[in-house]
C-alpha angles and dihedrals in degrees: 000000000000118000117262118242141092111346128200108249126211129189111238117218100263135149148131110298097194142354119201129188124227121211109288119255119155090324136021111253122206134186117207123191114209119198129183107212092168130099096243137061115279097219123199098352110188127196122214128185109220138180127236091279093051097253116141115255111229138229097035124154121209128198089217138007137193094026123188118206128190118221109290093013124129136189138179121232124193121216129192123194135166096212124046110170125191112282095029116151141173119249125200117204122187126214139035111322090013092289094212101156086133092054095251128239119301138195128192119232120258113249 
């Protein structure tokens, strides 16, 4: 087996593929499908709902957080937010603490 120790990490191409709105009730509900189309593990992927300026929209509830996906694996995450201004989008950041120094992958919300 390979020796344990520091490993080179790479960021797999991963991001939200789609975000769809459900009819509004008290809150706006979204479903986001994440897919890892890279060759490496997407470890601790975190979704964030942001406004047009990139500021996090709070409060937002998530059905799951810090998701790890194997290559080729997908999952759906539900989001619920009271406020959804024009230009809002979902950002996926990979790595502990959301990593995100590269800005992460983003997807705009379907109308």
